[in-house]
All heavy atoms as an XYZ file, in Angstrom:
957
protein
N     155.317     57.586     28.251
C     156.344     58.552     27.925
C     157.170     58.118     26.721
O     157.616     58.939     25.958
C     157.250     58.780     29.137
C     156.510     59.513     30.247
S     157.375     59.733     31.812
C     159.049     59.923     31.410
N     157.365     56.818     26.568
C     158.180     56.323     25.451
C     157.385     56.226     24.151
O     157.929     55.894     23.121
C     158.764     54.949     25.793
O     157.719     54.005     25.887
N     156.068     56.481     24.217
C     155.167     56.398     23.064
C     154.971     54.977     22.551
O     154.452     54.773     21.468
C     155.639     57.317     21.926
C     155.721     58.778     22.303
C     154.363     59.348     22.702
O     153.371     59.108     22.051
N     154.347     60.095     23.796
N     155.409     53.961     23.329
C     155.148     52.573     22.965
C     153.783     52.167     23.503
O     153.300     52.701     24.481
C     156.230     51.637     23.514
C     157.546     51.801     22.832
N     158.735     51.643     23.475
C     157.858     52.104     21.547
C     159.727     51.850     22.637
N     159.212     52.133     21.458
N     153.173     51.196     22.848
C     151.845     50.731     23.213
C     151.946     49.753     24.384
O     152.813     48.871     24.401
C     151.174     50.059     22.000
C     149.834     49.466     22.359
C     151.039     51.056     20.856
N     151.034     49.883     25.339
C     150.953     48.978     26.484
C     150.481     47.607     26.013
O     149.643     47.502     25.109
C     149.970     49.578     27.501
C     149.830     48.754     28.741
O     149.383     47.621     28.698
N     150.196     49.341     29.872
N     150.972     46.529     26.632
C     150.607     45.156     26.239
C     149.102     44.904     26.274
O     148.582     44.135     25.470
C     151.313     44.142     27.138
C     152.794     44.068     26.862
O     153.286     44.618     25.885
N     153.518     43.390     27.728
N     148.383     45.538     27.186
C     146.934     45.346     27.289
C     146.234     45.852     26.025
O     145.243     45.275     25.584
C     146.385     46.049     28.550
C     144.873     45.974     28.603
C     147.003     45.440     29.795
N     146.754     46.873     25.415
C     146.173     47.413     24.186
C     146.216     46.374     23.056
O     145.282     46.265     22.262
C     146.923     48.682     23.772
C     146.271     49.458     22.683
C     145.007     50.099     23.167
C     144.465     51.031     22.112
N     143.162     51.559     22.472
N     147.295     45.578     23.013
C     147.406     44.537     21.990
C     146.263     43.530     22.103
O     145.748     43.053     21.101
C     148.737     43.789     22.110
C     149.957     44.609     21.787
C     150.898     44.900     22.769
C     150.195     45.066     20.498
C     152.040     45.638     22.472
C     151.327     45.805     20.190
C     152.250     46.080     21.191
O     153.365     46.801     20.885
N     145.869     43.192     23.328
C     144.775     42.233     23.539
C     143.498     42.748     22.886
O     142.797     42.018     22.199
C     144.562     41.953     25.046
C     143.320     41.101     25.269
C     145.791     41.276     25.639
N     143.200     44.025     23.077
C     142.021     44.623     22.456
C     142.074     44.554     20.944
O     141.073     44.242     20.285
N     143.224     44.823     20.383
C     143.359     44.762     18.927
C     143.194     43.333     18.416
O     142.605     43.119     17.356
C     144.697     45.326     18.488
C     144.800     46.816     18.661
C     143.777     47.712     18.651
C     145.988     47.554     18.852
N     144.262     48.987     18.836
C     145.629     48.919     18.960
C     147.336     47.227     18.963
C     146.554     49.929     19.152
C     148.259     48.237     19.153
C     147.859     49.575     19.250
N     143.716     42.351     19.130
C     143.539     40.945     18.744
C     142.055     40.594     18.743
O     141.545     39.968     17.815
C     144.330     40.012     19.696
C     143.867     38.569     19.565
C     145.821     40.118     19.421
N     141.346     41.015     19.779
C     139.931     40.664     19.906
C     139.062     41.342     18.849
O     138.000     40.832     18.501
C     139.432     41.018     21.307
C     140.184     40.290     22.414
S     140.121     38.510     22.272
C     138.627     38.195     23.148
N     139.502     42.464     18.296
C     138.735     43.170     17.263
C     138.534     42.322     16.007
O     137.564     42.518     15.285
C     139.426     44.479     16.870
C     139.292     45.567     17.900
C     140.021     46.840     17.492
O     140.590     46.897     16.374
O     140.019     47.772     18.305
N     139.434     41.392     15.738
C     139.333     40.603     14.506
C     138.483     39.340     14.671
O     138.226     38.642     13.698
C     140.736     40.225     14.011
O     141.388     39.387     14.945
N     138.021     39.058     15.875
C     137.187     37.874     16.123
C     135.754     38.181     15.662
O     135.210     39.230     15.998
C     137.211     37.496     17.627
C     136.273     36.336     17.914
C     138.632     37.177     18.065
N     135.124     37.297     14.895
C     133.750     37.543     14.437
C     132.779     37.763     15.600
O     132.899     37.124     16.655
C     133.397     36.254     13.678
C     134.708     35.679     13.267
C     135.663     36.036     14.372
N     131.818     38.645     15.408
C     130.826     38.992     16.433
C     130.100     37.754     16.952
O     129.848     37.625     18.146
C     129.795     40.004     15.866
C     130.481     41.304     15.474
C     128.668     40.250     16.853
C     131.042     42.100     16.606
N     129.778     36.818     16.083
C     129.040     35.617     16.496
C     129.813     34.788     17.506
O     129.219     34.083     18.310
C     128.682     34.772     15.289
N     131.125     34.865     17.468
C     131.917     34.144     18.462
C     131.633     34.726     19.841
O     131.390     33.991     20.802
C     133.421     34.200     18.128
C     134.259     33.607     19.255
C     133.699     33.471     16.821
N     131.626     36.054     19.953
C     131.335     36.695     21.241
C     129.909     36.410     21.703
O     129.653     36.300     22.893
C     131.539     38.210     21.156
C     132.980     38.605     21.026
C     133.478     39.032     19.817
C     133.824     38.547     22.121
C     134.804     39.399     19.686
C     135.165     38.910     22.000
C     135.654     39.330     20.782
N     128.984     36.283     20.759
C     127.585     36.025     21.105
C     127.367     34.608     21.620
O     126.515     34.385     22.469
C     126.689     36.274     19.885
C     126.627     37.722     19.475
C     125.913     37.924     18.146
O     125.639     36.934     17.429
O     125.640     39.094     17.811
N     128.125     33.644     21.114
C     127.886     32.237     21.421
C     128.956     31.573     22.279
O     128.743     30.471     22.780
C     127.735     31.446     20.126
C     126.522     31.874     19.340
O     125.406     31.712     19.800
N     126.739     32.460     18.171
N     130.104     32.220     22.428
C     131.234     31.602     23.111
C     131.811     32.532     24.167
O     131.606     33.740     24.142
C     132.345     31.262     22.108
C     131.955     30.191     21.130
C     131.272     30.500     19.961
C     132.254     28.859     21.393
C     130.902     29.510     19.074
C     131.882     27.863     20.496
C     131.201     28.194     19.345
O     130.828     27.215     18.462
N     132.594     31.922     25.073
C     133.376     32.682     26.030
C     134.835     32.287     25.858
O     135.142     31.127     25.556
C     132.890     32.450     27.460
C     132.891     31.005     27.898
C     132.154     30.787     29.210
O     131.410     31.668     29.659
O     132.335     29.693     29.781
N     135.708     33.250     26.040
C     137.136     33.009     25.890
C     137.601     32.077     27.001
O     137.335     32.324     28.177
C     137.892     34.339     25.953
C     139.392     34.286     25.749
C     139.733     33.827     24.339
C     139.996     35.649     26.025
N     138.284     30.996     26.640
C     138.783     30.073     27.660
C     140.299     30.170     27.830
O     140.810     29.884     28.905
C     138.373     28.634     27.349
O     138.866     28.229     26.097
N     141.023     30.588     26.793
C     142.460     30.818     26.949
C     142.979     31.707     25.824
O     142.396     31.775     24.741
C     143.239     29.499     26.985
O     143.299     28.921     25.709
N     144.085     32.373     26.127
C     144.742     33.240     25.146
C     146.243     33.132     25.355
O     146.719     33.217     26.489
C     144.300     34.691     25.313
C     144.998     35.657     24.374
S     144.523     37.386     24.636
C     142.969     37.418     23.770
N     146.964     32.915     24.262
C     148.425     32.888     24.295
C     148.919     33.914     23.294
O     148.501     33.889     22.129
C     148.959     31.493     23.898
O     148.382     30.519     24.758
C     150.466     31.442     23.994
N     149.781     34.815     23.731
C     150.310     35.855     22.855
C     151.831     35.795     22.851
O     152.449     35.610     23.893
C     149.852     37.236     23.319
C     148.343     37.465     23.390
C     148.041     38.840     23.948
C     147.707     37.287     22.025
N     152.413     35.957     21.668
C     153.866     36.025     21.513
C     154.195     37.384     20.898
O     153.887     37.630     19.732
C     154.372     34.899     20.606
C     154.183     33.527     21.191
C     154.697     32.470     20.238
C     154.454     31.087     20.805
N     154.902     30.044     19.873
N     154.809     38.231     21.694
C     155.160     39.558     21.221
C     156.451     39.481     20.417
O     157.438     38.926     20.861
C     155.320     40.516     22.406
C     154.036     40.690     23.177
C     153.756     39.921     24.304
C     153.080     41.610     22.767
C     152.562     40.066     24.996
C     151.891     41.762     23.450
C     151.643     40.984     24.564
O     150.467     41.131     25.239
N     156.426     40.035     19.210
C     157.576     39.990     18.310
C     158.380     41.293     18.325
O     159.582     41.275     18.201
C     157.126     39.692     16.878
C     156.409     38.366     16.730
C     157.361     37.250     16.994
N     156.713     35.969     16.723
C     157.149     34.832     17.195
N     158.204     34.797     17.974
N     156.531     33.716     16.925
N     157.675     42.404     18.421
C     158.348     43.702     18.440
C     157.391     44.758     18.953
O     156.178     44.545     18.994
C     158.865     44.078     17.055
C     157.748     44.252     16.027
C     158.223     44.494     14.640
N     158.870     45.782     14.536
C     159.404     46.263     13.443
N     159.378     45.541     12.345
N     159.963     47.438     13.403
N     157.918     45.884     19.348
C     157.095     46.980     19.854
C     156.518     47.774     18.694
O     157.023     47.745     17.578
C     157.934     47.920     20.722
C     158.450     47.286     21.982
C     159.301     48.261     22.790
O     159.830     49.228     22.271
N     159.434     47.974     24.070
N     155.443     48.481     19.003
C     154.933     49.455     18.051
C     154.614     50.728     18.827
O     154.474     50.711     20.048
C     153.732     48.938     17.279
S     152.237     48.718     18.228
N     154.524     51.816     18.114
C     154.235     53.089     18.763
C     152.774     53.458     18.536
O     152.083     52.861     17.711
C     155.157     54.187     18.237
O     154.889     54.439     16.881
N     152.310     54.451     19.262
C     150.916     54.865     19.181
C     150.536     55.372     17.795
O     149.379     55.321     17.411
C     150.629     55.924     20.236
C     150.737     55.387     21.638
C     150.506     56.456     22.693
O     150.191     57.599     22.383
N     150.669     56.083     23.947
N     151.485     55.825     17.024
C     151.179     56.364     15.698
C     151.194     55.304     14.594
O     150.806     55.593     13.463
C     152.175     57.476     15.356
O     153.494     56.954     15.303
N     151.616     54.076     14.889
C     151.669     53.022     13.877
C     150.273     52.541     13.496
O     149.414     52.354     14.352
C     152.474     51.818     14.383
C     153.959     52.087     14.481
O     154.465     52.908     13.694
O     154.608     51.468     15.347
N     150.050     52.306     12.202
C     148.807     51.685     11.721
C     149.040     50.183     11.659
O     150.032     49.718     11.110
C     148.448     52.241     10.350
N     148.106     49.426     12.245
C     148.246     47.973     12.315
C     147.121     47.262     11.589
O     146.037     47.806     11.438
C     148.236     47.504     13.779
C     149.289     48.053     14.707
C     149.087     47.493     16.109
C     150.675     47.721     14.210
N     147.377     46.035     11.184
C     146.353     45.127     10.670
C     146.169     44.036     11.706
O     147.149     43.459     12.184
C     146.786     44.493      9.355
C     146.865     45.455      8.201
C     147.363     44.751      6.946
O     148.307     43.980      6.991
N     146.715     45.032      5.829
N     144.921     43.756     12.062
C     144.590     42.684     12.989
C     143.866     41.606     12.207
O     142.826     41.861     11.609
C     143.710     43.216     14.119
O     143.350     42.170     14.994
N     144.415     40.384     12.209
C     143.831     39.299     11.433
C     143.650     38.073     12.317
O     144.429     37.853     13.240
C     144.739     38.955     10.265
C     144.915     40.111      9.304
S     146.104     39.764      8.013
C     147.620     39.870      8.935
N     142.603     37.311     12.032
C     142.430     36.032     12.721
C     141.977     34.986     11.726
O     141.357     35.298     10.713
C     141.482     36.155     13.910
S     139.744     36.011     13.575
N     142.313     33.749     12.040
C     141.973     32.631     11.178
C     141.608     31.444     12.057
O     142.308     31.167     13.033
C     143.182     32.291     10.303
O     142.923     31.166      9.515
N     140.530     30.729     11.730
C     140.184     29.553     12.530
C     141.215     28.454     12.331
O     141.697     28.238     11.225
C     138.819     29.143     11.991
C     138.781     29.692     10.612
C     139.606     30.945     10.628
N     141.558     27.773     13.415
C     142.496     26.663     13.309
C     141.814     25.335     13.602
O     142.435     24.301     13.555
C     143.692     26.842     14.262
O     143.203     27.016     15.576
C     144.516     28.029     13.855
N     140.540     25.391     13.921
C     139.746     24.170     14.068
C     138.462     24.376     13.288
O     138.006     25.493     13.129
C     139.448     23.880     15.540
O     138.735     24.939     16.123
N     137.893     23.320     12.786
C     136.682     23.446     11.981
C     135.547     23.967     12.847
O     135.247     23.408     13.892
C     136.331     22.117     11.332
S     137.598     21.619     10.154
N     134.910     25.051     12.396
C     134.008     25.776     13.273
C     132.592     25.968     12.768
O     131.771     26.499     13.487
C     134.598     27.164     13.579
O     134.837     27.834     12.355
C     135.886     27.046     14.362
N     132.286     25.576     11.551
C     130.923     25.672     11.002
C     130.492     27.119     10.776
O     131.285     28.033     10.814
C     129.935     24.930     11.879
N     129.186     27.318     10.550
C     128.651     28.625     10.197
C     128.412     29.453     11.457
O     127.829     28.983     12.415
C     127.350     28.456      9.422
C     127.574     27.725      8.111
C     126.283     27.393      7.426
C     126.574     26.580      6.166
N     125.365     26.157      5.499
N     128.833     30.712     11.422
C     128.788     31.523     12.623
C     127.759     32.642     12.594
O     127.101     32.898     13.580
C     130.168     32.126     12.904
C     131.260     31.106     13.231
C     132.596     31.818     13.380
C     130.929     30.354     14.491
N     127.620     33.373     11.515
C     126.713     34.509     11.488
C     126.474     34.961     10.060
O     127.082     34.458      9.140
C     127.279     35.655     12.326
C     128.570     36.227     11.752
C     129.005     37.490     12.440
O     128.158     38.358     12.685
O     130.189     37.628     12.717
N     125.602     35.957      9.880
C     125.310     36.464      8.534
C     126.552     37.044      7.869
O     126.768     36.866      6.691
C     124.220     37.525      8.587
C     122.844     36.958      8.824
C     121.811     38.050      8.749
C     120.421     37.488      8.959
N     119.398     38.509      8.898
N     127.361     37.785      8.621
C     128.511     38.448      8.018
C     129.751     37.578      7.974
O     130.731     37.939      7.367
C     128.837     39.734      8.786
C     127.816     40.833      8.606
C     126.596     40.640      9.483
O     126.731     40.058     10.560
O     125.497     41.048      9.065
N     129.757     36.459      8.670
C     130.956     35.628      8.701
C     130.580     34.164      8.661
O     129.674     33.735      9.334
C     131.747     35.926      9.978
N     131.296     33.425      7.861
C     131.050     31.995      7.750
C     132.392     31.284      7.763
O     133.318     31.676      7.070
C     130.324     31.683      6.455
C     130.060     30.213      6.250
C     129.353     29.942      4.929
O     129.156     30.886      4.153
O     129.022     28.790      4.690
N     132.494     30.264      8.579
C     133.676     29.426      8.577
C     133.259     28.087      7.990
O     132.344     27.445      8.480
C     134.239     29.252     10.003
C     135.431     28.330      9.978
C     134.620     30.613     10.569
N     133.894     27.705      6.913
C     133.482     26.527      6.162
C     134.422     25.366      6.471
O     135.633     25.514      6.417
C     133.515     26.828      4.650
C     133.107     25.598      3.852
C     132.613     28.015      4.332
N     133.836     24.229      6.785
C     134.619     23.018      7.001
C     134.970     22.452      5.633
O     134.099     22.198      4.822
C     133.803     21.998      7.821
C     134.594     20.714      7.996
C     133.400     22.575      9.163
N     136.251     22.277      5.376
C     136.661     21.730      4.080
C     137.762     20.696      4.304
O     138.931     20.974      4.181
C     137.104     22.825      3.113
C     138.206     23.700      3.664
O     138.733     23.444      4.733
N     138.563     24.727      2.921
N     137.354     19.512      4.646
C     138.320     18.447      4.908
C     139.016     18.686      6.228
O     138.385     18.902      7.242
N     140.333     18.655      6.217
C     141.103     18.829      7.445
C     141.229     20.298      7.830
O     141.550     20.616      8.959
C     142.493     18.235      7.274
N     140.980     21.217      6.901
C     141.142     22.630      7.192
C     139.830     23.376      7.174
O     138.781     22.813      6.921
N     139.898     24.659      7.456
C     138.716     25.514      7.454
C     139.084     26.816      6.768
O     140.237     27.188      6.721
C     138.269     25.829      8.878
S     137.872     24.388      9.852
N     138.078     27.506      6.264
C     138.337     28.817      5.686
C     137.285     29.799      6.170
O     136.130     29.435      6.347
C     138.329     28.752      4.162
O     137.067     28.348      3.699
N     137.694     31.032      6.394
C     136.819     32.082      6.885
C     136.385     32.927      5.703
O     137.211     33.384      4.921
C     137.568     32.934      7.907
C     136.807     34.129      8.388
C     135.798     33.990      9.328
C     137.107     35.393      7.916
C     135.096     35.092      9.786
C     136.412     36.499      8.367
C     135.417     36.346      9.301
O     134.725     37.434      9.756
N     135.091     33.125      5.528
C     134.569     33.905      4.423
C     133.749     35.055      4.975
O     132.711     34.838      5.595
C     133.664     33.044      3.512
O     134.397     31.889      3.112
C     133.210     33.826      2.301
N     134.217     36.270      4.797
C     133.458     37.442      5.239
C     132.427     37.793      4.181
O     132.632     37.571      2.996
C     134.402     38.617      5.466
N     131.303     38.322      4.622
C     130.299     38.806      3.698
C     129.305     37.774      3.222
O     128.493     38.060      2.359
N     129.331     36.572      3.760
C     128.348     35.582      3.329
C     126.995     35.904      3.946
O     126.907     36.588      4.945
C     128.797     34.175      3.722
O     128.673     34.001      5.106
N     125.947     35.397      3.370
C     124.591     35.662      3.858
C     123.998     34.414      4.504
O     122.844     34.098      4.325
C     123.713     36.146      2.699
C     124.165     37.463      2.113
C     124.177     38.573      3.154
O     123.223     38.743      3.895
N     125.257     39.316      3.211
N     124.805     33.705      5.252
C     124.374     32.462      5.879
C     123.722     32.756      7.218
O     124.175     33.608      7.962
C     125.595     31.549      6.098
O     126.232     31.374      4.849
C     125.188     30.211      6.669
N     122.653     32.051      7.528
C     122.017     32.222      8.830
C     122.225     30.972      9.660
O     122.599     29.930      9.146
C     120.521     32.492      8.668
O     119.909     31.391      8.042
N     121.956     31.056     10.934
C     122.107     29.927     11.832
C     120.734     29.324     12.091
O     119.937     29.891     12.817
C     122.750     30.354     13.159
C     124.140     30.928     12.914
C     122.835     29.179     14.122
C     124.821     31.473     14.137
N     120.404     28.180     11.500
C     119.098     27.578     11.715
C     118.943     27.019     13.125
O     117.878     27.067     13.696
C     119.047     26.464     10.670
C     120.471     26.170     10.355
C     121.226     27.444     10.562
N     120.009     26.480     13.693
C     119.957     25.903     15.032
C     121.369     25.901     15.594
O     122.221     25.147     15.136
C     119.405     24.475     14.958
C     119.268     23.822     16.320
O     119.765     24.392     17.319
O     118.669     22.740     16.385
N     121.619     26.764     16.566
C     122.964     26.915     17.122
C     123.522     25.586     17.587
O     124.686     25.277     17.375
C     122.952     27.947     18.283
C     124.272     27.951     19.020
C     122.650     29.328     17.745
N     122.711     24.760     18.224
C     123.187     23.491     18.760
C     123.670     22.546     17.670
O     124.537     21.724     17.898
C     122.090     22.820     19.576
N     123.111     22.669     16.447
C     123.482     21.761     15.365
C     124.671     22.259     14.557
O     125.425     21.462     14.017
C     122.295     21.545     14.429
C     121.205     20.711     15.052
C     120.102     20.469     14.056
C     118.997     19.627     14.679
N     117.859     19.497     13.794
N     124.829     23.567     14.408
C     125.864     24.050     13.499
C     127.018     24.757     14.187
O     127.932     25.178     13.520
C     125.258     24.945     12.430
S     124.560     26.453     13.064
N     127.004     24.876     15.501
C     128.098     25.527     16.204
C     128.758     24.511     17.131
O     128.114     23.982     18.025
C     127.605     26.754     17.004
C     128.757     27.400     17.748
C     126.961     27.761     16.066
N     130.033     24.217     16.926
C     130.728     23.239     17.759
C     130.962     23.769     19.179
O     130.921     24.971     19.405
C     132.045     23.030     17.022
C     132.250     24.283     16.258
C     130.885     24.786     15.899
N     131.234     22.880     20.129
C     131.394     23.311     21.523
C     132.689     24.076     21.791
O     132.783     24.783     22.792
C     131.358     22.002     22.307
C     131.725     20.951     21.332
C     131.257     21.437     19.989
N     133.693     23.964     20.917
C     134.971     24.657     21.126
C     135.464     25.246     19.811
O     135.284     24.645     18.754
C     136.031     23.703     21.668
C     135.643     23.066     22.960
N     135.744     23.716     24.153
C     135.120     21.853     23.224
C     135.313     22.921     25.118
N     134.917     21.778     24.575
N     136.099     26.404     19.892
C     136.708     27.046     18.727
C     138.151     27.401     19.067
O     138.480     27.625     20.230
C     135.997     28.348     18.367
C     134.530     28.308     18.012
C     134.038     29.722     17.714
C     134.296     27.414     16.820
N     138.959     27.514     18.035
C     140.329     27.975     18.213
C     140.695     28.864     17.029
O     140.383     28.529     15.886
C     141.279     26.785     18.300
C     142.708     27.165     18.570
C     143.563     25.939     18.809
O     143.197     25.067     19.580
N     144.700     25.869     18.149
N     141.313     29.995     17.312
C     141.749     30.917     16.270
C     143.221     31.242     16.454
O     143.720     31.291     17.574
C     140.971     32.244     16.347
C     139.535     32.134     15.940
C     138.552     31.838     16.874
C     139.150     32.338     14.628
C     137.218     31.750     16.512
C     137.819     32.247     14.248
C     136.855     31.945     15.190
N     143.908     31.486     15.341
C     145.249     32.066     15.393
C     145.101     33.533     15.015
O     144.206     33.908     14.245
C     146.238     31.366     14.439
O     145.715     31.404     13.119
C     146.488     29.940     14.857
N     145.986     34.353     15.565
C     145.895     35.798     15.380
C     147.246     36.358     14.958
O     148.288     35.812     15.323
C     145.468     36.474     16.687
C     144.156     35.980     17.196
N     142.962     36.551     16.832
C     143.843     34.951     18.020
C     141.964     35.897     17.429
N     142.480     34.923     18.142
N     147.189     37.441     14.220
C     148.392     38.137     13.796
C     148.123     39.633     13.800
O     147.126     40.092     13.240
C     148.800     37.693     12.379
C     149.999     38.389     11.750
C     151.281     38.079     12.526
C     150.153     37.981     10.295
N     148.994     40.376     14.459
C     149.017     41.837     14.354
C     150.276     42.190     13.585
O     151.361     41.692     13.905
C     149.088     42.501     15.732
C     147.852     42.512     16.600
C     148.155     43.219     17.915
C     146.696     43.198     15.905
N     150.138     43.008     12.565
C     151.312     43.419     11.799
C     151.194     44.880     11.412
O     150.101     45.447     11.348
C     151.511     42.535     10.586
C     150.444     42.627      9.536
C     150.721     41.675      8.407
N     149.728     41.836      7.356
C     149.643     41.059      6.304
N     150.482     40.061      6.146
N     148.719     41.272      5.390
N     152.340     45.473     11.139
C     152.369     46.854     10.691
C     151.758     46.947      9.300
O     152.057     46.120      8.427
C     153.798     47.393     10.643
C     154.492     47.587     11.981
C     155.944     47.990     11.768
C     153.764     48.632     12.814
N     150.914     47.925      9.100
C     150.256     48.076      7.805
C     151.249     48.508      6.730
O     151.147     48.087      5.584
C     149.118     49.090      7.927
C     148.179     49.090      6.761
C     146.926     49.885      7.051
O     146.909     50.746      7.917
N     145.872     49.591      6.334
N     152.214     49.296      7.094
C     153.130     49.870      6.116
C     154.053     48.830      5.472
O     154.280     48.863      4.268
C     153.955     51.036      6.726
C     154.894     50.541      7.809
C     154.704     51.790      5.659
N     154.574     47.877      6.259
C     155.524     46.916      5.685
C     155.225     45.460      6.031
O     155.958     44.562      5.640
C     156.951     47.257      6.100
C     157.193     47.153      7.596
O     156.263     46.770      8.341
O     158.318     47.465      8.030
N     154.151     45.207      6.771
C     153.766     43.842      7.111
C     154.590     43.204      8.219
O     154.447     42.012      8.478
N     155.447     43.965      8.879
C     156.278     43.419      9.953
C     155.394     42.929     11.095
O     154.458     43.612     11.512
C     157.252     44.476     10.463
N     155.679     41.725     11.579
C     154.886     41.127     12.653
C     155.126     41.832     13.981
O     156.262     42.052     14.376
C     155.236     39.640     12.825
C     154.696     38.767     11.749
C     154.915     37.290     12.041
O     155.300     36.931     13.175
O     154.692     36.495     11.126
N     154.036     42.167     14.639
C     154.079     42.757     15.969
C     153.780     41.683     17.011
O     154.431     41.598     18.053
C     153.054     43.906     16.107
C     153.323     44.991     15.073
C     153.037     44.460     17.513
C     154.655     45.684     15.233
N     152.802     40.826     16.714
C     152.335     39.845     17.678
C     151.709     38.665     16.954
O     151.045     38.833     15.938
C     151.295     40.519     18.575
C     150.530     39.699     19.578
C     150.265     40.534     20.816
C     149.212     39.235     19.011
N     151.930     37.465     17.492
C     151.213     36.258     17.062
C     150.452     35.755     18.277
O     150.913     35.912     19.415
C     152.175     35.170     16.607
C     152.884     35.461     15.325
C     153.822     34.321     14.936
O     154.049     33.382     15.690
N     154.377     34.424     13.746
N     149.292     35.169     18.046
C     148.526     34.689     19.185
C     147.615     33.538     18.837
O     147.435     33.178     17.668
N     147.055     32.955     19.889
C     146.088     31.871     19.759
C     145.018     32.093     20.819
O     145.321     32.424     21.966
C     146.769     30.526     20.003
C     145.846     29.336     19.825
C     146.455     28.024     20.288
C     147.739     27.706     19.585
N     148.255     26.362     19.932
N     143.756     31.961     20.414
C     142.662     32.010     21.383
C     141.864     30.728     21.291
O     141.717     30.146     20.217
C     141.714     33.210     21.157
O     141.231     33.184     19.803
C     142.402     34.525     21.433
N     141.344     30.298     22.430
C     140.457     29.151     22.494
C     139.170     29.615     23.147
O     139.187     30.402     24.100
C     141.092     28.004     23.279
C     142.312     27.457     22.575
C     142.945     26.300     23.320
O     142.776     26.116     24.510
N     143.699     25.503     22.585
N     138.057     29.121     22.629
C     136.731     29.549     23.053
C     135.882     28.333     23.371
O     135.992     27.310     22.701
C     136.061     30.346     21.936
C     136.860     31.522     21.491
C     137.948     31.515     20.664
C     136.647     32.879     21.847
N     138.418     32.794     20.495
C     137.633     33.649     21.211
C     135.695     33.530     22.645
C     137.710     35.023     21.342
C     135.769     34.905     22.763
C     136.766     35.637     22.128
N     135.021     28.438     24.375
C     134.073     27.364     24.684
C     132.664     27.931     24.583
O     132.425     29.108     24.864
C     134.335     26.764     26.052
C     134.150     27.710     27.200
C     134.408     27.013     28.538
N     134.608     28.021     29.555
C     135.739     28.268     30.192
N     136.813     27.543     29.920
N     135.822     29.218     31.072
N     131.763     27.077     24.153
C     130.370     27.459     24.003
C     129.819     27.938     25.348
O     130.082     27.322     26.381
C     129.569     26.255     23.499
C     128.195     26.514     22.909
C     128.277     27.446     21.709
C     127.560     25.196     22.494
N     129.093     29.040     25.335
C     128.497     29.545     26.566
C     127.541     28.511     27.136
O     126.874     27.786     26.392
C     127.746     30.857     26.301
C     128.663     32.017     26.010
C     127.867     33.283     25.776
C     128.786     34.452     25.489
N     128.046     35.680     25.197
N     127.448     28.446     28.423
C     126.601     27.447     29.090
C     125.163     27.518     28.600
O     124.498     26.509     28.440
C     126.664     27.623     30.599
C     128.027     27.285     31.169
C     128.046     27.337     32.664
C     129.394     27.211     33.286
N     130.410     26.471     32.665
N     124.647     28.699     28.334
C     123.260     28.849     27.862
C     123.052     28.276     26.462
O     121.938     28.048     26.041
C     122.848     30.322     27.881
O     123.669     31.044     26.977
N     124.140     28.012     25.723
C     124.058     27.499     24.353
C     124.182     25.982     24.290
O     123.968     25.389     23.256
C     125.156     28.120     23.487
C     125.155     29.623     23.443
C     123.951     30.145     22.740
C     124.037     31.671     22.677
N     122.851     32.244     22.082
N     124.565     25.318     25.413
C     124.699     23.861     25.421
C     123.344     23.180     25.334
O     122.332     23.711     25.780
C     125.409     23.383     26.699
C     126.875     23.635     26.685
N     127.751     22.893     25.950
C     127.633     24.566     27.343
C     128.967     23.338     26.138
N     128.916     24.357     26.981
N     123.325     21.993     24.775
C     122.099     21.191     24.728
C     121.743     20.723     26.138
O     122.611     20.395     26.917
C     122.297     19.951     23.844
C     122.387     20.202     22.348
C     122.711     18.890     21.643
C     121.098     20.783     21.817
N     120.463     20.674     26.439
C     120.029     20.206     27.751
C     119.485     18.804     27.648
O     118.962     18.363     26.724
C     118.936     21.122     28.317
C     119.442     22.524     28.494
N     120.406     22.847     29.416
C     119.132     23.677     27.858
C     120.655     24.148     29.367
N     119.889     24.665     28.421
């Protein structure tokens, strides 16, 4: 009735920015969200995520490059996964941000942690 978005909807928007290869190879192990302000159903939002731990190459459309102590996410790369066990680490962590498209005001900050699916572990 108030036209504000339900908190569960924010979770879906956060997950939209996670690369597909993460869902294919990992399962969500934890999520922490900090709500900064409300938004209404008519607001346009930007959903962004960034790796906070070095994560290696993930898929054709997304590559996370290890560069010293930090990592960078590159969309649109044509990298393939030669061997999941060799190039995908057992745990990933991402930071997330939802913000209003019109003025960049923060709606939500978050952190997700992921663990490699059991079927992807070395035997």
